[in-house]
C-alpha positions as CSV (number, residue, x, y, z in Angstrom):
1,M,59.4,-109.8,6.7
2,T,58.5,-106.1,7.7
3,L,56.8,-107.6,10.6
4,V,59.5,-109.4,11.7
5,R,61.9,-106.4,11.6
6,M,59.6,-104.2,13.5
7,S,59.2,-107.1,16.2
8,I,63.2,-107.6,16.4
9,T,63.4,-103.6,16.8
10,T,60.8,-103.8,19.5
11,A,62.3,-106.0,21.1
12,M,65.6,-104.6,21.0
13,V,64.0,-101.3,22.5
14,I,62.5,-103.2,25.4
15,G,65.9,-105.0,26.3
16,A,67.3,-101.6,26.5
17,L,64.9,-100.0,28.8
18,V,65.0,-102.9,31.2
19,P,68.5,-102.2,32.3
20,M,67.6,-98.4,32.4
21,R,64.9,-99.1,34.8
22,A,67.1,-101.6,36.8
23,Q,69.7,-98.9,37.2
24,A,67.0,-96.0,38.4
25,P,68.3,-95.2,42.2
26,A,66.1,-96.8,45.1
27,P,64.0,-94.1,46.8
28,E,66.0,-92.9,50.0
29,V,64.2,-94.5,53.4
30,R,64.2,-92.4,56.1
31,R,63.3,-94.4,59.5
32,L,61.7,-92.1,62.1
33,T,60.4,-92.8,65.6
34,V,57.3,-90.5,66.9
35,D,60.0,-88.4,69.0
36,E,62.0,-87.6,66.1
37,A,59.6,-86.7,63.9
38,V,57.8,-84.2,66.4
39,R,61.5,-83.0,66.8
40,L,61.9,-82.3,63.1
41,A,58.4,-80.9,62.6
42,L,59.4,-78.1,65.2
43,V,61.9,-76.8,63.2
44,N,60.9,-77.4,59.5
45,N,57.3,-77.2,59.7
46,L,56.2,-74.0,57.9
47,G,53.3,-73.2,60.3
48,V,55.8,-73.0,63.0
49,Q,58.0,-71.0,61.1
50,V,55.3,-68.4,60.5
51,A,54.3,-69.0,63.9
52,R,57.9,-68.1,65.6
53,I,58.0,-64.7,63.5
54,D,54.9,-63.0,65.3
55,P,57.1,-62.9,69.0
56,Q,59.8,-61.0,67.2
57,I,57.5,-58.5,65.8
58,Q,56.1,-57.9,69.3
59,Y,59.3,-57.6,70.9
60,L,60.4,-54.7,68.6
61,G,56.5,-53.2,69.5
62,V,58.0,-53.2,72.8
63,A,61.2,-51.5,72.0
64,Q,59.0,-48.8,70.0
65,A,57.0,-48.3,73.0
66,Q,60.5,-47.8,75.0
67,A,61.5,-45.5,72.6
68,A,59.1,-42.9,74.0
69,W,61.7,-42.2,76.7
70,S,64.7,-42.1,74.9
71,P,66.4,-38.2,75.1
72,T,66.1,-36.2,71.7
73,W,69.5,-34.0,71.1
74,T,68.8,-30.9,69.0
75,S,71.5,-28.5,67.6
76,T,70.9,-25.4,65.3
77,L,73.5,-23.2,63.7
78,Q,71.8,-19.9,62.3
79,G,73.3,-16.9,60.3
80,A,71.5,-13.8,59.3
81,S,72.3,-10.0,58.1
82,V,69.8,-7.3,58.3
83,D,70.2,-4.0,56.7
84,S,67.6,-1.4,58.3
85,P,66.7,1.9,56.6
86,S,67.1,4.9,59.1
87,N,63.9,6.4,59.7
88,S,64.8,8.6,62.9
89,F,67.6,10.2,64.3
90,L,67.2,7.9,67.2
91,S,67.5,5.1,65.1
92,G,71.4,4.9,65.6
93,A,72.2,4.7,61.7
94,Q,75.7,5.9,60.7
95,G,74.2,7.2,57.1
96,T,70.9,5.9,55.6
97,R,71.1,2.4,57.2
98,T,71.8,0.2,59.9
99,S,73.6,-3.2,59.4
100,D,73.1,-6.0,62.0
101,G,74.7,-9.6,61.8
102,R,74.4,-12.5,63.8
103,V,75.8,-16.1,64.3
104,T,73.9,-18.5,66.7
105,T,74.5,-22.0,67.9
106,T,71.7,-23.7,70.1
107,V,72.5,-27.4,71.6
108,G,69.5,-28.9,73.6
109,V,68.2,-32.0,75.4
110,D,64.6,-33.2,75.6
111,Q,63.5,-36.5,77.6
112,A,60.3,-37.4,79.0
113,L,60.8,-39.3,82.2
114,R,59.1,-42.8,83.2
115,W,57.1,-41.3,86.0
116,G,55.5,-38.6,83.7
117,G,57.8,-35.8,84.0
118,R,59.8,-33.9,81.1
119,Y,62.9,-31.9,81.4
120,T,64.7,-29.9,79.0
121,V,68.6,-28.3,78.8
122,G,69.4,-25.8,76.3
123,W,72.5,-23.8,75.7
124,D,73.1,-21.4,73.1
125,G,76.0,-19.1,72.1
126,A,75.5,-16.1,69.6
127,R,77.9,-13.5,68.2
128,S,76.4,-10.3,66.8
129,T,77.8,-7.4,65.0
130,T,76.0,-3.9,64.4
131,T,76.3,-0.4,63.1
132,N,74.1,1.5,65.6
133,L,75.7,4.0,67.3
134,F,73.5,3.5,70.7
135,S,75.4,-0.1,71.0
136,N,77.5,-0.6,73.6
137,F,79.1,-3.8,72.3
138,S,80.4,-4.6,68.4
139,P,80.8,-7.2,68.0
140,Q,78.8,-8.8,71.2
141,V,79.5,-12.6,72.5
142,R,76.1,-13.7,74.3
143,S,75.9,-17.5,75.9
144,S,72.8,-18.4,78.2
145,L,71.8,-21.8,79.7
146,S,68.4,-22.9,80.6
147,L,67.0,-25.8,82.4
148,G,63.4,-26.8,82.8
149,Y,61.2,-29.6,84.1
150,R,57.3,-30.0,83.8
151,Q,55.7,-32.8,86.0
152,P,51.9,-33.6,85.9
153,L,50.7,-34.0,89.4
154,L,47.1,-35.8,89.0
155,R,46.4,-36.6,85.3
156,G,49.3,-38.5,83.7
157,F,51.1,-38.9,87.1
158,S,50.6,-42.8,87.6
159,I,49.8,-43.7,84.2
160,D,50.2,-41.9,80.6
161,T,50.0,-42.7,77.0
162,P,53.6,-43.7,76.8
163,R,53.0,-46.0,79.9
164,Q,50.2,-47.5,78.6
165,Q,51.6,-48.4,75.4
166,L,54.5,-50.1,77.0
167,L,52.2,-52.1,79.2
168,L,50.1,-52.6,76.2
169,A,52.7,-53.7,74.2
170,G,54.0,-56.2,76.9
171,T,50.7,-57.8,77.1
172,D,51.0,-58.3,73.3
173,R,54.4,-60.0,73.6
174,E,52.9,-62.1,76.1
175,I,50.3,-63.2,73.9
176,A,52.6,-63.7,71.1
177,D,54.5,-66.1,73.0
178,V,51.5,-68.1,74.4
179,T,50.3,-68.2,70.7
180,L,53.7,-69.6,69.6
181,A,53.4,-72.3,72.5
182,Q,49.9,-73.3,71.1
183,T,51.1,-73.7,67.7
184,L,53.8,-75.9,68.9
185,A,51.5,-77.8,71.0
186,A,49.2,-78.2,67.9
187,T,51.5,-79.3,65.7
188,A,53.1,-81.7,68.1
189,R,49.4,-83.2,68.1
190,A,49.2,-83.2,64.3
191,V,52.4,-84.9,63.9
192,R,51.7,-87.5,66.7
193,Y,48.3,-88.1,64.7
194,A,49.8,-88.6,61.2
195,Y,52.4,-90.7,62.7
196,W,50.4,-93.2,64.4
197,D,47.9,-92.8,61.3
198,L,50.9,-94.1,59.1
199,A,51.9,-96.8,61.6
200,F,47.9,-98.1,61.7
201,S,47.9,-98.1,57.7
202,R,51.1,-100.2,57.6
203,D,49.7,-102.7,60.4
204,S,46.4,-102.3,58.5
205,L,48.1,-103.6,55.1
206,D,49.7,-106.4,56.8
207,V,46.0,-107.4,58.2
208,H,44.5,-107.1,54.6
209,R,47.8,-109.1,53.3
210,Q,47.0,-112.2,55.5
211,S,43.3,-112.0,54.6
212,L,44.5,-112.1,51.2
213,E,46.6,-115.2,51.7
214,L,44.0,-117.0,53.6
215,A,41.4,-116.4,50.4
216,R,44.4,-117.7,48.3
217,E,45.2,-120.6,50.2
218,S,41.1,-121.2,50.2
219,L,41.1,-121.0,46.5
220,R,44.1,-123.6,46.4
221,N,42.0,-125.9,48.5
222,T,38.8,-125.6,46.5
223,R,40.6,-126.9,43.4
224,A,41.9,-129.6,44.7
225,R,38.8,-130.7,46.0
226,I,37.0,-130.1,42.9
227,E,40.2,-132.5,41.0
228,I,39.1,-135.2,43.4
229,G,35.3,-134.6,42.8
230,T,34.5,-133.6,46.5
231,T,33.4,-130.0,45.5
232,P,31.5,-129.0,42.8
233,P,33.2,-126.6,40.0
234,V,31.1,-123.8,40.8
235,D,32.9,-123.0,44.2
236,E,35.9,-122.0,42.5
237,V,34.2,-119.0,41.0
238,E,33.1,-117.9,44.5
239,A,36.9,-118.3,45.9
240,E,38.2,-116.8,42.9
241,A,35.9,-113.6,43.5
242,E,37.0,-113.4,47.4
243,V,40.5,-113.2,46.3
244,A,39.7,-110.6,43.5
245,L,38.0,-108.7,46.4
246,R,40.9,-109.0,49.0
247,E,43.2,-108.0,46.4
248,E,41.3,-104.6,46.1
249,A,41.4,-104.2,50.1
250,V,45.3,-104.5,49.8
251,I,45.5,-101.9,46.7
252,L,43.5,-99.6,48.9
253,A,45.7,-100.0,52.3
254,E,48.5,-99.5,50.0
255,A,47.2,-95.9,48.6
256,Q,46.2,-95.2,52.1
257,I,49.8,-95.5,53.1
258,A,50.9,-93.0,50.6
259,T,48.0,-90.7,51.6
260,T,49.4,-90.7,55.2
261,E,52.9,-90.9,54.4
262,D,52.5,-87.2,52.7
263,I,50.3,-86.1,55.3
264,L,53.5,-86.8,57.8
265,R,55.8,-85.5,55.2
266,A,54.0,-81.7,54.8
267,L,54.4,-81.9,58.5
268,V,58.0,-83.1,59.2
269,F,60.1,-82.0,56.4
270,D,61.4,-79.0,54.7
271,P,60.0,-78.9,51.1
272,A,63.5,-77.1,50.2
273,E,64.9,-80.4,50.4
274,P,65.3,-82.1,46.9
275,T,64.1,-85.5,48.3
276,F,61.1,-84.0,50.1
277,W,58.6,-86.1,47.8
278,T,60.6,-89.4,46.7
279,L,61.8,-89.9,50.3
280,R,60.0,-92.6,51.9
281,I,58.8,-92.5,55.5
282,E,59.3,-95.8,57.9
283,A,57.6,-95.8,60.9
284,S,57.3,-98.1,63.5
285,T,54.3,-100.1,64.1
286,L,51.8,-99.6,66.9
287,P,53.3,-99.8,70.3
288,P,51.7,-102.8,72.4
289,F,49.0,-101.8,74.4
290,A,49.8,-100.3,78.1
291,P,46.9,-99.5,80.4
292,A,47.2,-95.7,81.3
293,A,45.9,-94.7,84.5
294,V,44.5,-90.8,84.1
295,D,43.9,-88.4,87.1
296,I,41.2,-86.0,85.9
297,D,41.2,-83.7,88.6
298,L,44.8,-83.3,88.3
299,A,44.6,-82.9,84.5
300,S,41.8,-80.3,85.2
301,R,44.2,-78.2,87.9
302,N,46.9,-78.3,85.2
303,A,44.8,-76.9,82.8
304,L,43.5,-74.0,84.3
305,E,46.9,-73.0,84.9
306,R,48.6,-73.9,81.7
307,R,46.2,-73.7,78.9
308,S,47.1,-71.4,76.4
309,D,43.5,-69.9,75.5
310,L,43.4,-69.0,79.1
311,R,46.8,-67.7,79.3
312,Q,45.7,-65.1,76.3
313,L,42.6,-64.5,78.3
314,R,44.6,-63.6,81.0
315,A,46.8,-61.2,79.4
316,R,44.0,-59.6,77.5
317,L,42.2,-58.9,80.6
318,E,45.5,-57.3,82.0
319,A,45.4,-55.2,78.8
320,A,41.8,-54.0,79.6
321,D,43.0,-53.1,83.4
322,V,45.5,-51.1,81.9
323,S,42.9,-49.3,79.5
324,L,40.7,-48.8,82.5
325,R,43.4,-47.5,85.0
326,F,44.3,-45.1,81.8
327,S,40.9,-44.0,81.2
328,R,40.2,-43.4,85.1
329,N,43.5,-41.2,85.1
330,Q,42.2,-39.4,82.2
331,T,39.0,-37.9,84.2
332,L,41.3,-36.4,86.8
333,P,42.0,-32.5,86.6
334,D,45.1,-31.5,84.8
335,V,47.5,-30.1,87.3
336,T,51.0,-29.5,86.2
337,A,54.2,-28.0,88.2
338,S,56.6,-26.4,86.3
339,V,60.2,-25.1,87.1
340,D,62.4,-23.2,84.7
341,Y,66.0,-21.8,85.3
342,G,68.3,-19.9,83.3
343,L,71.9,-18.3,83.3
344,T,73.2,-15.4,80.9
345,G,76.5,-14.1,80.1
346,L,77.6,-11.3,78.3
347,G,80.8,-10.0,76.4
348,G,82.8,-9.2,73.1
349,T,84.1,-5.6,72.0
350,Q,82.8,-3.3,74.8
351,F,83.1,0.4,74.0
352,V,84.1,3.2,76.4
353,R,82.3,6.4,75.7
354,G,82.6,9.9,76.9
355,S,80.0,12.6,78.0
356,G,76.7,13.9,76.2
357,F,74.4,11.3,74.4
358,P,75.4,8.9,72.9
359,G,78.7,10.1,73.7
360,P,81.4,9.5,71.5
361,I,83.7,6.5,71.9
362,I,86.7,6.9,73.4
363,G,88.2,3.7,74.1
364,Q,87.0,0.1,74.1
365,T,87.6,-3.0,76.4
366,E,87.7,-7.0,75.5
367,R,85.7,-9.2,77.2
368,G,86.3,-12.6,75.2
369,F,84.0,-15.8,75.3
370,G,85.5,-17.6,78.4
371,R,84.8,-14.6,80.6
372,V,81.0,-15.1,79.1
373,L,81.1,-18.8,79.9
374,G,82.8,-17.9,83.4
375,D,79.4,-15.7,84.1
376,L,77.5,-19.0,83.5
377,L,79.5,-21.1,85.8
378,S,79.6,-18.2,88.5
379,H,75.8,-17.6,88.4
380,D,76.0,-14.2,87.9
381,F,72.9,-13.4,86.1
382,P,70.5,-16.0,87.0
383,S,66.5,-16.1,86.3
384,W,64.1,-18.5,87.4
385,T,60.1,-19.3,87.2
386,A,57.9,-21.7,89.0
387,S,54.4,-22.2,88.6
388,V,51.3,-24.5,89.0
389,S,48.6,-24.9,86.3
390,V,45.2,-26.3,86.7
391,S,42.9,-27.5,83.8
392,Y,39.6,-28.8,84.3
393,P,36.5,-29.3,82.1
394,L,33.2,-28.4,83.0
395,G,30.4,-30.3,82.4
396,A,30.1,-34.0,80.4
397,T,33.6,-35.0,79.2
398,S,34.5,-37.6,76.1
399,Q,36.9,-39.1,78.9
400,E,34.1,-40.1,81.1
401,A,32.3,-42.1,78.3
402,V,35.7,-43.6,77.6
403,L,36.0,-44.8,80.8
404,A,32.4,-46.1,81.5
405,R,33.2,-48.2,78.2
406,A,36.5,-49.3,79.6
407,R,34.7,-50.5,82.7
408,L,32.4,-52.4,80.5
409,Q,35.0,-54.3,78.5
410,Y,37.1,-55.2,81.7
411,A,33.9,-56.9,82.9
412,Q,33.0,-58.7,79.7
413,Q,36.9,-59.9,79.7
414,Q,36.3,-61.3,83.2
415,T,33.0,-63.4,82.2
416,Q,34.7,-64.4,79.0
417,L,37.6,-65.7,81.1
418,R,35.3,-67.7,83.4
419,S,33.6,-69.0,80.7
420,A,36.6,-70.2,79.1
421,A,37.4,-71.9,82.2
422,L,34.4,-73.9,82.6
423,Q,34.8,-75.0,78.9
424,V,38.9,-75.9,79.8
425,T,37.6,-78.3,82.5
426,S,34.7,-79.6,80.3
427,Q,37.4,-80.7,77.7
428,V,39.9,-82.1,80.0
429,R,37.2,-84.0,81.7
430,E,36.0,-85.6,77.9
431,A,39.5,-86.3,77.0
432,G,40.1,-88.2,80.0
433,R,36.6,-90.2,79.4
434,Q,37.9,-90.9,76.3
435,V,41.3,-92.2,77.3
436,Q,39.1,-95.0,79.5
437,T,36.6,-95.8,76.7
438,N,39.3,-96.7,74.4
439,Q,41.3,-98.5,77.1
440,R,38.1,-100.9,77.5
441,R,37.7,-100.9,73.7
442,V,41.2,-102.0,73.3
443,E,40.5,-104.8,75.7
444,T,37.2,-106.0,74.3
445,T,38.5,-106.0,70.7
446,A,41.6,-108.1,71.6
447,V,38.9,-110.6,72.7
448,S,36.8,-110.3,69.8
449,R,40.0,-111.1,67.6
450,Q,40.8,-114.2,69.8
451,L,37.3,-115.5,69.1
452,A,37.5,-114.9,65.7
453,E,40.7,-117.0,64.9
454,R,39.3,-119.6,67.2
455,R,36.2,-119.8,65.0
456,L,38.2,-119.8,61.6
457,E,40.2,-122.6,63.0
458,A,37.1,-124.1,63.9
459,E,35.3,-123.5,60.3
460,Q,38.4,-124.7,58.5
461,R,38.4,-128.3,60.0
462,K,34.8,-128.7,59.7
463,L,35.4,-127.7,56.0
464,A,37.9,-130.4,55.7
465,A,35.3,-132.8,57.4
466,G,32.8,-131.6,54.9
467,T,30.5,-130.3,57.3
468,S,31.0,-126.4,56.6
469,T,31.0,-124.5,53.0
470,S,33.5,-122.4,51.4
471,F,30.6,-119.7,51.9
472,V,30.9,-119.8,55.5
473,V,34.8,-120.0,55.6
474,F,35.1,-116.8,53.4
475,Q,32.5,-115.1,55.7
476,V,34.4,-116.0,58.9
477,Q,37.8,-114.9,57.2
478,R,36.3,-111.6,56.9
479,D,35.3,-111.3,60.2
480,L,38.5,-112.3,61.4
481,A,40.2,-109.4,58.9
482,Q,37.6,-107.0,60.7
483,A,38.1,-108.2,64.0
484,R,42.0,-107.6,63.5
485,N,41.3,-104.1,62.0
486,N,38.8,-103.3,64.9
487,E,41.8,-104.1,67.4
488,L,44.2,-101.9,65.4
489,R,41.7,-99.2,65.0
490,A,40.9,-99.3,69.1
491,I,44.9,-99.1,69.8
492,L,45.2,-96.1,67.4
493,D,42.4,-94.4,69.2
494,F,43.9,-95.1,72.5
495,H,47.3,-93.6,71.4
496,R,45.3,-90.8,70.0
497,S,43.5,-90.2,73.4
498,I,46.5,-90.1,75.3
499,V,47.9,-87.3,72.8
500,D,44.9,-85.5,73.4
501,F,44.9,-85.9,77.0
502,D,48.2,-84.7,77.1
503,T,47.8,-81.7,74.7
504,V,44.3,-80.4,76.1
505,Q,46.1,-79.3,79.1
506,D,48.4,-77.2,77.4
507,A,46.6,-75.8,74.4
508,P,42.6,-76.4,72.8
509,L,42.3,-79.5,70.7
510,R,41.3,-77.8,67.3
């Protein structure tokens, strides 16, 4: 009785689970063409997203190098008070000390220029008070304007450190752009590879299923012949073994579809999507074979102009040339011309003294800050200085060693570029030959598949007439399945070689 109740309970549980499984939502299916897959990958692929950041970093490097020519504004406000003890009757002290107070304001602009020069503009104003008897102003207002310019005439004239850094940052930015383009080309190639692999896996599954159906049909025919006594019973075992073998091939083909689907999924879709792992991808079948004409000479010329690795080497050669120019310039004498020009104005409360030394104060006049600024504008009290300085080390210098090293590095970059150009041409020629080879393979495997189909038809007729055996028929069926897979593989390799031939003109194959 207990066993009966347990059986009833188990049946109820199973009955409750069946509707739940039936209500499970079917996985979402996404149909993609190969071009759609490439477009999605160029947006969602994590490797592409990482590669897109590097050019932005290098753009900021250029902005950082350009900041060397931004003007610098400075301003200072300072107050000071000094009490000095009297140490002489000429110190001007009234009593035992002399008190001086001062408030100073300075404003200046300093900027390096793109041709190596540098200018400075400064203005300062000061108000000071003193108890010194000998001073003719208290409070005293003073203002001055200064202009200065420095220009290297040899070393640092055609190129200097800021200009070198800007040029190097520009080449780094160019390399980053080329690297991004190379990543995009490599990703597009990987997506096309994965897409055609998925299409091949589905077509290959169809081939294995057809082969399984042929084996099952042979098993049915064998059993029918055993029933009428025209075939010994042992042939049924052979037919069942063949069916089991081809069922295994179908299972492996289905697993291969899941594997290739995951590869394409990781390349194309955003992992943050909730349906990332449950989404089913349906790729179109392998496109029909169409012969393609390849111009290897034209492709080689295109690759020498467009290949990303060659463009990177050319950018590095430009960077080496910049370093060579800078090193050569640093070996020149340091000759610098300088010009300074200044204006001064003075005002405040001026004492009027009588006769004697220092003379009693008999009056005072006021000279305001406006008149002080007027002195500056009217150039009443100018001063200027012009100079040329020359500096050159005697004997061997480190700059000469740096220059020799830069020359060697430049020659090395030139040799690397020539070597890479030779390798690129070889790779393009090999990719072109692969297209031609796979094209002939498709034609040959198509003929082999047709002959295998005709052979199977002949063996089946011979088996029906009793002049063949099930073993031979099974072998011919295997040969047909292999011939169909060989044709599919040749078509897949042909499309891959077309992808490689297009990609190798823009980026290296890795």
